[in-house]
C-alpha positions as CSV (number, residue, x, y, z in Angstrom):
1,M,99.4,171.9,143.0
2,P,99.8,170.0,139.8
3,V,100.7,166.4,140.2
4,H,103.9,166.8,138.2
5,F,105.2,170.1,139.8
6,C,106.0,171.8,143.0
7,K,107.5,175.3,143.0
8,G,109.2,175.0,146.3
9,D,110.4,177.9,148.4
10,S,111.0,181.1,146.6
11,K,114.5,181.4,148.1
12,N,115.6,178.0,146.9
13,K,117.8,177.7,143.8
14,I,117.8,173.9,143.5
15,G,115.4,171.9,141.4
16,F,114.8,168.1,141.0
17,G,113.7,166.6,137.7
18,L,112.0,163.2,137.9
19,S,110.6,161.1,135.0
20,T,106.8,161.1,135.2
21,P,104.2,161.1,137.9
22,G,103.0,157.6,138.9
23,K,100.2,156.0,141.0
24,A,101.5,157.4,144.3
25,E,101.6,160.9,142.9
26,C,98.2,160.6,141.4
27,K,96.8,159.5,144.7
28,A,98.6,162.2,146.8
29,E,98.0,164.8,144.1
30,R,101.6,166.0,144.4
31,P,104.9,165.1,142.9
32,A,107.5,162.8,144.4
33,S,105.1,160.9,146.7
34,G,105.3,157.5,148.2
35,E,108.5,155.6,148.3
36,T,110.2,158.0,145.9
37,G,109.4,161.0,148.2
38,D,110.4,159.1,151.3
39,N,113.8,158.3,149.8
40,M,114.2,161.9,148.6
41,N,113.6,163.2,152.2
42,A,116.1,160.6,153.5
43,I,118.7,161.7,151.0
44,L,118.0,165.4,151.8
45,K,118.4,164.6,155.5
46,I,121.9,163.2,154.8
47,L,122.7,166.2,152.6
48,N,121.4,168.6,155.2
49,T,123.6,167.0,157.9
50,S,126.7,167.3,155.8
51,D,126.0,170.6,154.1
52,P,123.2,172.6,155.7
53,V,124.1,175.8,153.8
54,N,123.4,174.3,150.4
55,F,120.7,171.9,151.6
56,P,118.8,173.9,154.3
57,S,115.7,171.7,154.4
58,T,115.1,168.0,154.8
59,N,111.7,168.4,153.2
60,R,111.6,167.7,149.5
61,Y,108.8,170.3,148.9
62,Y,111.2,173.1,149.9
63,Y,112.9,172.4,146.6
64,L,111.4,172.8,143.1
65,I,110.2,169.4,141.8
66,T,109.2,168.8,138.2
67,N,108.9,165.8,135.9
68,A,110.2,165.2,132.4
69,S,106.6,164.3,131.5
70,T,103.3,165.6,133.0
71,K,101.5,162.4,132.0
72,V,100.6,160.2,135.0
73,M,101.7,156.7,134.1
74,Y,101.8,153.4,136.1
75,A,101.9,149.8,135.0
76,A,98.2,148.9,135.9
77,K,96.9,152.0,134.1
78,D,99.2,151.9,131.0
79,N,99.7,148.3,130.0
80,G,102.9,147.9,132.0
81,K,104.4,151.2,130.9
82,T,105.7,153.5,133.7
83,E,107.5,156.1,131.7
84,D,106.7,158.4,128.8
85,L,108.3,158.1,125.3
86,D,111.6,159.9,124.7
87,S,110.0,161.8,121.8
88,N,107.3,163.2,124.1
89,I,109.9,164.3,126.7
90,T,112.1,166.0,124.1
91,D,109.1,167.6,122.3
92,K,109.7,171.4,121.9
93,G,106.5,172.3,123.8
94,N,107.4,170.0,126.7
95,L,111.0,171.3,126.8
96,D,109.7,174.9,126.9
97,R,107.5,174.0,129.9
98,I,110.4,172.5,131.7
99,R,112.6,175.5,131.0
100,R,109.9,177.8,132.4
101,E,109.5,175.7,135.5
102,V,113.2,175.6,136.3
103,A,114.0,179.2,135.2
104,D,114.9,180.4,138.7
105,C,117.0,177.3,139.5
106,V,120.8,177.4,139.4
107,I,121.2,173.7,139.9
108,V,118.9,171.0,138.4
109,I,119.3,167.5,139.8
110,L,118.0,165.1,137.2
111,C,116.8,161.8,138.7
112,G,116.7,158.8,136.4
113,D,117.3,158.0,132.7
114,K,114.2,159.8,131.4
115,A,115.0,162.9,133.3
116,H,118.6,162.7,132.1
117,L,117.3,163.3,128.6
118,L,116.7,166.9,129.7
119,A,120.4,167.6,130.4
120,T,121.4,169.0,127.0
121,Y,118.3,171.2,126.8
122,L,118.8,173.1,130.1
123,N,121.4,175.6,129.0
124,G,122.8,177.8,131.7
125,K,122.0,175.4,134.5
126,S,124.4,173.3,136.5
127,I,123.2,169.8,135.9
128,I,123.6,166.9,138.3
129,K,122.6,163.4,137.3
130,M,121.5,160.8,139.9
131,P,119.5,157.6,139.7
132,H,115.8,157.8,140.2
133,P,115.2,157.9,144.0
134,S,112.8,154.9,144.0
135,N,114.1,151.8,145.6
136,K,114.3,150.1,142.2
137,G,116.3,153.0,140.8
138,L,118.7,153.1,143.7
139,R,119.1,149.3,143.8
140,T,119.9,149.3,140.1
141,K,122.5,152.0,140.4
142,Y,124.0,150.7,143.6
143,N,123.6,146.9,143.3
144,N,124.8,144.5,146.0
145,D,128.2,144.2,144.3
146,T,128.9,148.0,144.8
147,P,132.0,148.1,147.0
148,N,130.4,150.0,149.9
149,L,127.5,147.5,150.0
150,R,129.5,144.3,150.1
151,G,129.3,142.6,153.4
152,I,126.0,144.2,154.4
153,S,123.7,141.3,154.8
154,N,120.6,143.0,155.9
155,G,118.4,144.4,153.1
156,K,117.2,147.4,155.1
157,D,120.8,148.3,156.0
158,R,121.8,148.0,152.3
159,D,119.0,150.4,151.4
160,L,120.2,152.9,153.9
161,A,123.7,152.6,152.6
162,R,122.3,153.2,149.0
163,L,120.7,156.5,150.2
164,K,124.0,157.6,151.7
165,L,125.9,156.7,148.5
166,C,123.4,158.7,146.5
167,A,123.6,161.7,148.8
168,D,127.4,161.6,148.7
169,S,127.3,161.5,144.9
170,I,125.1,164.6,144.8
171,S,127.2,166.4,147.4
172,S,130.4,165.8,145.5
173,Q,128.8,167.2,142.3
174,V,127.0,170.2,143.7
175,S,129.3,171.6,146.4
176,L,131.2,173.9,144.2
177,P,128.6,175.0,141.7
178,I,126.0,176.0,144.4
179,K,128.5,178.1,146.3
180,A,129.9,179.8,143.2
181,A,126.4,180.4,141.9
182,R,125.2,182.0,145.2
183,M,128.2,184.3,145.1
184,R,127.0,185.6,141.7
185,L,123.4,186.2,143.0
């Protein structure tokens, strides 16, 4: 399996787009590894509990996973850089690769700012935007001043609440498109 891509189950019609593989992905030799993967599974567990028809699996590798860039990047390796240049992500060859990879997806959930760059290039797909599922990405989007996090003093409890906020955001955005898209299949 390429470090930037996982095809997922052939019956699945949902894809996740992340930014670029990092150190954890390089070590595991698969996408969405380490903390990011753990958080994705936790978010999928919440989605599966609330909507098992649209999210039948709690395992991220059931779903297609790709990255906006195939280049493995992490701070220690790339002089502090952890994400590819916008121009490399929006390069025609790279966009063609991504379109091929998500061709069978009805919904593409773009995770993080670099992945969000792909939104305008994925015509015919229902696009959902969410923060990157790393702790840093979730903490940036759902900071301690977020209404649902105020009053939670324990950091672990706040992180669990962030996962729920993210899952709720995804659920509210995809509930109608997935059901409608499945009816057309």
